[in-house]
N, C-alpha and C positions, 0 to 999 in steps of 0.2 A: 472290632465290629463297626461297620458304618451303616448308614440308612439303606444301603442297597443289599445288605445281607441280613435279613430278619432271622430270628430264632423261631422255629415252628416245631410244635410237638402236640401230641394227642395223649390225654390221660384217659384210659379205659376204666370205667367204673361209674357208679351212680354218684354224681356230684353232691356234696354235702354242704349245707349252709353253716356259717360261722357267725360269731359276733355276740350272741347271747351268752352271758356268763352266769355262773352261780357260785355263791360263797359256801364252802363246805366246812369252815371253821379254821381257827388258828391262822388266819390271814391267807388261807389257800383259796384261790379262785380257779374254777375249772370251766371248760366249755360245756354249756348245757346239753349240747348234742354229742353223745358218746361216739358217734360215727365220724365226727369231724377230725379227730386225731389220725385215724387210719387214712382218711381222704388226704389230709395235708401231707402225710408221709408218701403217699402214692404220687402226688403232684411233684413233690421235691425229687423223688426218684426219677420220674420221667423227664423232669427239667435237667437233671444231672446227666442223663443219658443223651439229651439233645445238645447240651452245651457244657464244655469243660474248661472254658477260659476263666479269666479273672472276673470278679464281680463287675457288673456294668455300672458305669458312672454317667452322670448327666441325665438329661431329660429322656423319658421313654414313652413310646406309644404302645398300647397293648390292646389286642383284640382277644376276647374270650367268647366262644360260642358253646353254650351248655346244651347238651342233649339229654333229656330225661325220658325214662320209660313211660309208656302209656299205661293207665290202669286197666285191669282185666275187663272192667265194665265198658270199655270202648270197643270191645270185640264181640262178635256174635258167639253163639253157642251151638252145639250139635253139629249139623253139617256146615254151618257158617263159622265154626271155631277158627280163630285166627284171621277172620275177615273183619276189617274195620267197619263199624257201623256208620251209616250215612249221617247219623246224628252226633258222631264223635267230633268234638271241637278240633279245629285246625291248630289253634294257638294254645300254648301252655299258660293259662292265666291263674293257676292255683299256686299255693305255697310250694316250695320256698321262693322268696323274692330273688330276683336276679342279683340285686346288690349284696344280699347275704351269701349267695353262692360265690360271688366274686370276692367277698371279704375273706372267706376261708382259703380260697385259692391264692389270693394276693399275699396273705400272711405266710403261706407255705413257700412262696418264692423269695421272701426276704432272707438275705444271707445265702441264697442259692444262686439266683440270677442277678439280683441287685442289692445294694446296701440298705435302702430304705424305701418304703412305699411312697414317700413324698416325691420320689423321682418319676412316678407315673403321672404325666401331665395330660395325657389324653387316653381315654379308655372307651372302647366300643364293646358293649356287652349285649348278648342276646341269650334267650332260652327258648327251647322248642322241644317238641317230642321227637325222639329219634332212637334208633337201635344201631349199634349197641349204645348204651348209656355212656356218655363221655363228655370231655371238654376239649375243644380245639383251641390252642393258644398260639398267638403270634406276638413277638416282642420286637420292636424296632427302636434303635437308638436315633434320636433326633440330633441333628448337627446345627 
């Protein structure tokens, strides 16, 4: 792969944050978010479908655009059901943090697209409202 042929794929589903861990005893530590494991599995599966070559080596640039569902309270009721309220915020400024969303997604790609997260030298991350809920990922090998 070279810098002119990026790997692009979309993972459909509600992106889940990662990073927070909890100790459950006997030296076992698990992700505090029980939905993180299925999310990571989905990310890995979509990545495998998009790219079947050897693990990427060298420096990587990554773009990840997270789209999260709007809460029901952003929409009207009755005859305005499904209509976005004028007062609904444009930007997604609530939890989860963009970096925590990326942390779980990046972890899912280790050993699937690249050898180690340290290869990611540049990342462009964003989160916003959007349907369907998803993440759009692009990976470019730097030369």
